[in-house]
C-alpha positions as CSV (number, residue, x, y, z in Angstrom):
1,M,0.0,0.0,0.0
2,A,1.4,3.4,-1.0
3,A,2.6,5.6,1.8
4,E,2.6,9.4,1.4
5,L,4.9,12.1,2.7
6,T,4.3,15.8,1.9
7,G,2.2,14.7,-1.1
8,I,4.8,12.4,-2.6
9,V,3.6,8.9,-3.2
10,F,6.1,6.1,-2.3
11,D,5.2,2.8,-3.9
12,E,6.9,-0.4,-5.1
13,L,8.8,1.5,-7.8
14,G,10.2,4.4,-5.7
15,P,11.3,7.1,-5.4
16,S,14.6,5.7,-4.3
17,K,16.3,9.1,-3.5
18,I,15.1,12.6,-2.7
19,I,18.0,15.0,-2.3
20,H,17.8,18.7,-1.4
21,I,20.8,20.8,-2.3
22,Y,21.8,24.1,-0.8
23,S,25.0,26.1,-1.2
24,P,25.4,29.0,1.2
25,K,28.3,30.2,-0.9
26,T,26.4,30.6,-4.2
27,G,22.8,30.7,-3.0
28,L,21.9,27.6,-5.1
29,K,18.8,25.7,-4.0
30,A,18.0,22.5,-5.9
31,I,16.2,19.2,-5.7
32,V,17.0,15.8,-7.3
33,V,14.7,12.8,-7.3
34,V,16.0,9.5,-8.5
35,D,12.8,7.5,-8.9
36,N,14.0,4.0,-10.1
37,T,17.1,2.6,-11.6
38,A,16.1,-1.1,-12.2
39,L,16.5,-0.7,-15.9
40,G,19.8,1.3,-15.6
41,P,21.1,4.7,-14.5
42,S,18.3,7.3,-14.5
43,I,18.1,10.0,-17.1
44,G,16.1,13.2,-16.5
45,G,16.0,16.9,-17.2
46,V,17.1,19.7,-15.0
47,R,14.2,22.1,-14.8
48,V,14.8,25.8,-13.8
49,S,11.9,27.6,-12.2
50,P,11.4,29.8,-9.1
51,T,8.3,27.8,-8.2
52,I,9.6,24.2,-8.7
53,S,8.7,22.0,-5.7
54,T,9.9,18.6,-4.5
55,L,6.4,17.2,-5.3
56,E,6.6,18.4,-8.9
57,V,10.2,17.0,-9.3
58,A,9.0,13.7,-7.9
59,R,6.0,13.5,-10.3
60,L,8.3,14.3,-13.2
61,A,10.8,11.7,-12.1
62,R,8.1,9.0,-12.1
63,T,7.0,10.2,-15.6
64,M,10.7,9.6,-16.7
65,T,10.6,6.1,-15.2
66,M,7.5,5.3,-17.3
67,K,8.9,7.1,-20.4
68,N,12.2,5.3,-20.4
69,S,10.6,1.9,-19.6
70,I,8.0,2.0,-22.4
71,A,10.5,3.4,-24.9
72,G,12.7,0.3,-24.2
73,L,15.7,2.3,-23.0
74,P,18.3,0.9,-20.6
75,H,17.7,3.8,-18.2
76,G,15.6,4.5,-15.1
77,G,13.8,7.8,-14.3
78,G,15.0,10.8,-12.5
79,K,14.6,14.6,-12.5
80,A,16.1,17.7,-11.0
81,G,14.9,21.2,-10.3
82,I,17.0,24.3,-9.7
83,I,14.9,26.9,-7.8
84,A,15.7,30.1,-9.8
85,D,14.6,32.2,-12.7
86,H,16.1,30.9,-15.9
87,R,17.1,34.5,-16.8
88,D,19.1,34.9,-13.5
89,P,22.6,36.3,-14.3
90,K,24.0,33.7,-11.8
91,K,22.6,30.9,-13.9
92,E,26.0,29.5,-14.9
93,L,27.2,29.7,-11.4
94,Y,24.2,27.8,-10.2
95,F,24.6,25.1,-12.8
96,R,28.3,24.6,-12.1
97,E,27.7,24.4,-8.3
98,F,24.8,22.0,-8.9
99,A,27.1,19.8,-11.1
100,K,29.7,19.7,-8.3
101,Q,27.1,18.7,-5.8
102,I,25.8,15.7,-7.9
103,K,29.2,14.7,-9.2
104,N,29.1,11.4,-7.3
105,L,25.4,10.8,-7.8
106,L,26.3,8.3,-10.5
107,D,22.8,6.9,-10.9
108,F,21.5,10.3,-12.3
109,I,22.4,11.5,-15.8
110,P,21.2,15.2,-16.3
111,G,19.6,16.4,-19.5
112,P,18.0,19.7,-20.7
113,D,14.5,20.7,-19.6
114,M,12.4,23.8,-19.3
115,G,14.7,26.7,-18.4
116,S,17.9,24.8,-19.3
117,N,19.6,24.0,-22.7
118,E,22.6,22.5,-24.4
119,E,24.9,25.2,-23.0
120,A,23.8,24.4,-19.5
121,M,24.5,20.7,-20.1
122,G,27.9,21.7,-21.3
123,W,28.6,23.4,-17.9
124,I,27.4,20.2,-16.1
125,Y,29.6,18.0,-18.3
126,E,32.7,20.1,-17.7
127,E,32.3,19.6,-14.0
128,T,31.1,15.9,-13.9
129,K,31.8,14.3,-17.4
130,R,28.2,13.1,-17.2
131,A,25.3,14.8,-19.1
132,V,23.2,14.4,-22.3
133,G,21.9,16.9,-24.8
134,L,25.3,18.4,-25.1
135,P,26.3,21.1,-27.6
136,E,27.5,19.8,-31.0
137,K,31.0,21.2,-30.4
138,M,31.2,18.8,-27.4
139,G,30.1,15.8,-29.5
140,G,26.4,15.9,-28.4
141,L,23.1,15.6,-30.3
142,P,21.5,19.0,-29.4
143,L,17.9,18.0,-28.6
144,D,16.4,21.5,-29.0
145,K,18.3,22.5,-32.1
146,L,17.3,19.2,-33.8
147,G,13.8,19.3,-32.4
148,A,13.9,15.8,-31.2
149,T,10.8,16.0,-28.9
150,G,8.8,17.9,-31.5
151,F,9.7,15.4,-34.1
152,G,8.4,12.6,-31.9
153,V,5.1,14.6,-31.3
154,A,4.5,14.7,-35.1
155,E,5.3,11.0,-35.4
156,C,2.8,10.2,-32.6
157,A,0.2,12.4,-34.3
158,E,0.5,10.4,-37.6
159,V,-0.4,7.2,-35.8
160,S,-3.0,8.8,-33.4
161,C,-5.2,10.6,-35.9
162,P,-7.0,7.6,-37.3
163,F,-8.0,6.5,-33.8
164,A,-9.6,10.0,-33.3
165,G,-11.4,9.8,-36.6
166,I,-9.3,12.6,-38.2
167,T,-6.8,12.9,-41.0
168,L,-3.5,14.6,-40.1
169,K,-3.3,16.4,-43.5
170,G,-5.5,19.5,-43.0
171,A,-6.1,18.9,-39.3
172,R,-6.4,22.2,-37.5
173,T,-3.9,22.2,-34.6
174,A,-3.5,24.5,-31.6
175,I,-0.2,24.5,-29.6
176,Q,-0.2,25.7,-26.0
177,G,3.4,26.8,-25.2
178,F,5.5,27.9,-28.2
179,G,8.9,27.1,-26.7
180,S,11.5,24.7,-28.1
181,V,9.1,21.7,-28.1
182,G,6.1,23.6,-29.3
183,R,7.8,25.3,-32.2
184,A,9.5,22.1,-33.3
185,A,6.2,20.2,-33.2
186,A,4.6,23.0,-35.3
187,R,7.4,22.7,-37.9
188,F,7.3,18.9,-38.2
189,L,3.4,18.8,-38.1
190,S,3.1,21.4,-40.8
191,E,5.5,19.4,-43.0
192,K,3.0,16.5,-42.6
193,G,0.1,18.8,-43.7
194,A,-1.4,19.8,-40.4
195,I,-2.6,23.4,-40.2
196,I,-1.4,25.4,-37.2
197,V,-4.3,27.7,-36.4
198,A,-3.3,28.9,-32.9
199,A,-0.2,29.1,-30.7
200,S,0.3,30.6,-27.3
201,D,2.9,31.6,-24.8
202,T,2.8,33.5,-21.4
203,K,1.9,36.8,-23.2
204,G,-1.1,35.5,-25.1
205,T,-2.5,33.5,-28.0
206,I,-2.2,34.2,-31.7
207,H,-5.1,32.7,-33.8
208,N,-5.7,32.5,-37.5
209,P,-8.5,30.1,-38.6
210,N,-6.9,29.9,-42.1
211,G,-3.5,28.8,-40.6
212,L,-0.4,30.5,-39.3
213,D,2.8,30.7,-41.3
214,V,5.0,28.5,-39.0
215,K,8.3,29.8,-40.3
216,A,7.3,33.4,-39.9
217,L,5.8,32.7,-36.4
218,I,9.0,31.1,-35.2
219,E,11.0,34.1,-36.5
220,T,8.6,36.5,-34.7
221,K,8.9,34.5,-31.5
222,D,12.7,34.6,-31.7
223,A,12.8,38.3,-32.6
224,T,10.2,39.7,-30.1
225,G,9.9,37.1,-27.4
226,S,6.2,36.4,-28.0
227,V,3.9,34.9,-30.7
228,I,1.4,37.8,-30.1
229,N,3.6,40.0,-32.2
230,H,2.9,37.9,-35.3
231,K,1.0,40.2,-37.7
232,K,-1.2,37.8,-39.5
233,G,-3.6,36.7,-36.7
234,N,-5.9,37.7,-33.9
235,V,-4.4,38.2,-30.4
236,K,-6.3,36.5,-27.5
237,K,-5.6,35.6,-23.9
238,P,-3.2,32.8,-23.1
239,E,-6.0,30.6,-21.7
240,D,-8.1,31.0,-24.9
241,I,-5.9,28.4,-26.6
242,F,-7.9,25.6,-24.9
243,S,-11.2,26.7,-26.4
244,M,-10.0,27.0,-30.0
245,D,-11.9,25.3,-32.8
246,C,-9.4,22.6,-33.8
247,E,-9.0,18.9,-34.2
248,I,-5.7,18.5,-32.4
249,L,-4.6,20.3,-29.1
250,I,-1.0,20.1,-28.0
251,P,-0.2,21.3,-24.5
252,A,3.6,21.8,-24.7
253,A,4.5,23.9,-21.6
254,T,3.9,23.5,-17.9
255,P,2.1,20.9,-15.7
256,D,-1.6,20.7,-14.9
257,V,-2.7,23.4,-17.4
258,I,-5.7,21.2,-18.4
259,H,-8.0,20.8,-15.3
260,K,-11.6,20.5,-14.2
261,D,-12.2,24.3,-14.7
262,N,-11.2,24.4,-18.4
263,V,-11.5,20.8,-19.7
264,H,-15.1,21.3,-20.9
265,D,-13.9,24.2,-23.1
266,I,-11.8,21.8,-25.2
267,K,-13.2,21.1,-28.7
268,A,-10.3,19.0,-30.0
269,K,-10.8,15.3,-30.8
270,L,-7.2,14.5,-30.1
271,V,-4.9,15.8,-27.3
272,L,-1.2,15.1,-27.6
273,E,0.6,15.7,-24.3
274,A,3.9,17.2,-25.5
275,A,4.6,18.6,-22.0
276,N,5.1,16.5,-18.9
277,I,2.0,16.0,-16.7
278,P,0.1,18.8,-18.6
279,A,-3.4,17.5,-17.5
280,T,-4.8,16.4,-14.2
281,K,-6.0,12.9,-13.9
282,E,-9.6,14.2,-13.4
283,A,-9.3,16.1,-16.7
284,E,-8.0,13.1,-18.6
285,D,-10.9,11.0,-17.3
286,I,-13.4,13.7,-18.4
287,L,-11.9,13.9,-21.9
288,H,-11.9,10.1,-22.2
289,K,-15.6,9.9,-21.3
290,K,-16.3,12.6,-23.9
291,G,-14.6,10.4,-26.5
292,V,-11.5,12.6,-26.9
293,I,-8.3,10.6,-27.5
294,V,-5.6,11.7,-25.0
295,V,-2.2,10.3,-25.7
296,P,-0.1,10.5,-22.4
297,D,3.0,12.6,-22.0
298,F,5.5,9.7,-21.7
299,I,4.4,8.3,-25.0
300,V,4.1,11.6,-26.9
301,N,7.2,13.5,-25.8
302,A,9.7,10.6,-25.5
303,G,11.7,11.9,-28.5
304,G,14.0,14.0,-26.4
305,V,15.0,11.2,-24.0
306,I,15.3,8.7,-26.8
307,M,17.8,10.9,-28.6
308,A,19.5,11.6,-25.3
309,A,19.9,7.9,-24.7
310,M,21.2,7.4,-28.2
311,E,23.8,10.2,-27.6
312,Y,24.8,8.5,-24.3
313,A,25.3,5.2,-26.3
314,G,27.4,6.9,-28.9
315,K,24.9,6.8,-31.8
316,I,24.7,9.3,-34.6
317,E,21.9,11.7,-35.5
318,K,20.3,9.5,-38.2
319,E,20.2,6.5,-35.9
320,A,18.6,8.7,-33.2
321,F,15.8,10.0,-35.4
322,E,15.1,6.4,-36.7
323,A,14.8,5.2,-33.1
324,I,12.5,8.0,-32.1
325,S,10.2,7.3,-35.1
326,A,10.1,3.5,-34.6
327,R,9.6,3.5,-30.9
328,I,7.0,6.3,-30.6
329,K,4.9,4.9,-33.5
330,T,5.0,1.4,-32.1
331,N,4.1,2.4,-28.6
332,T,1.4,4.8,-29.7
333,R,-0.3,2.2,-31.8
334,L,0.1,-0.4,-29.1
335,I,-1.6,1.6,-26.3
336,L,-4.4,3.1,-28.6
337,E,-5.3,-0.3,-30.0
338,Q,-5.5,-1.8,-26.5
339,S,-7.4,1.2,-25.2
340,K,-9.9,0.9,-28.0
341,T,-10.4,-2.8,-27.3
342,E,-10.6,-2.5,-23.5
343,G,-12.3,0.9,-23.3
344,A,-9.6,2.0,-20.8
345,L,-7.8,5.3,-20.6
346,P,-4.7,5.3,-22.8
347,R,-2.6,6.4,-19.8
348,H,-3.7,3.4,-17.7
349,I,-2.7,1.1,-20.5
350,A,0.7,2.7,-21.0
351,E,1.4,2.9,-17.2
352,E,0.6,-0.8,-16.8
353,I,3.0,-1.8,-19.6
354,A,5.8,0.4,-18.3
355,R,5.3,-0.6,-14.7
356,E,5.4,-4.3,-15.5
357,R,8.7,-3.9,-17.4
358,V,10.2,-2.1,-14.4
359,L,8.9,-4.6,-11.9
360,K,10.3,-7.4,-14.0
361,A,13.7,-5.7,-14.0
362,M,13.6,-5.2,-10.2
363,E,13.1,-9.0,-9.7
């Protein structure tokens, strides 16, 4: 029976380690959770946020356990959080101090996440010789630059659409969170014929029912910092992204953005969780009962960690993209077919498969 401590659930899988880090010298405050290492050393991102909590890191670490397991990777799940603003001028100092503090935590391999990037992984690697998602000049496969996670989202969409009764070519798509994952997803999806009708960030939502020019939208975001400055579209509130007329909705930012108070506004037939834990369990249940297909985060956004694992194993870019496509398409089809047959929530199917693999390894 699961025991709980400050909201964190401890069960037969873990978490095995919860570590709080503080450096009086630098002011660094950080959290590391190693959830499970039965399949191998844990891989997980380092998230930078002033509001990150131990509970959130633990939830994300469990998601990584599920993600790595179902993707067939020889790695367990872990996650880290640095409690700071990603624009803080002391960011490099924090990362280097964080790296020194985890140097001997050999069962955790850091990767990029929200608020961190290839450069930050380079700082960690220089201190520990252990990180993934490194800059190209350090021999890495830069996940954000290559758009690994966004590529996986598009591959998942290709398999998922028929289950939702829609065709990807011409499917109106709304993307909540136009960061590195959201923009890469938009690029790869538009190449497959999807029409991006709306995109949002913290400043607002840009909407054009006839479709947004993805290349121009990315350029606007890079140049001005927000999608709302894109000229060919109507500006709306950030939360309006969830009520857009569309076939596909892609939450690609922060946790729990889809919840009981806005879930009934969703008109999409397919929700692809490109962010980690973007919907509450209650919201997923409601959508499932309404007949909306919700493909869980650790299936949809596994592209990044698959590429990271390929980098760690010394593979090249082409091999990494082939692995992302094959594994995500196979797993998406597997869970959606089983969900259709059993009438169960896709997340429950996926978690059961992933959990069984971990438990078998633990034996």
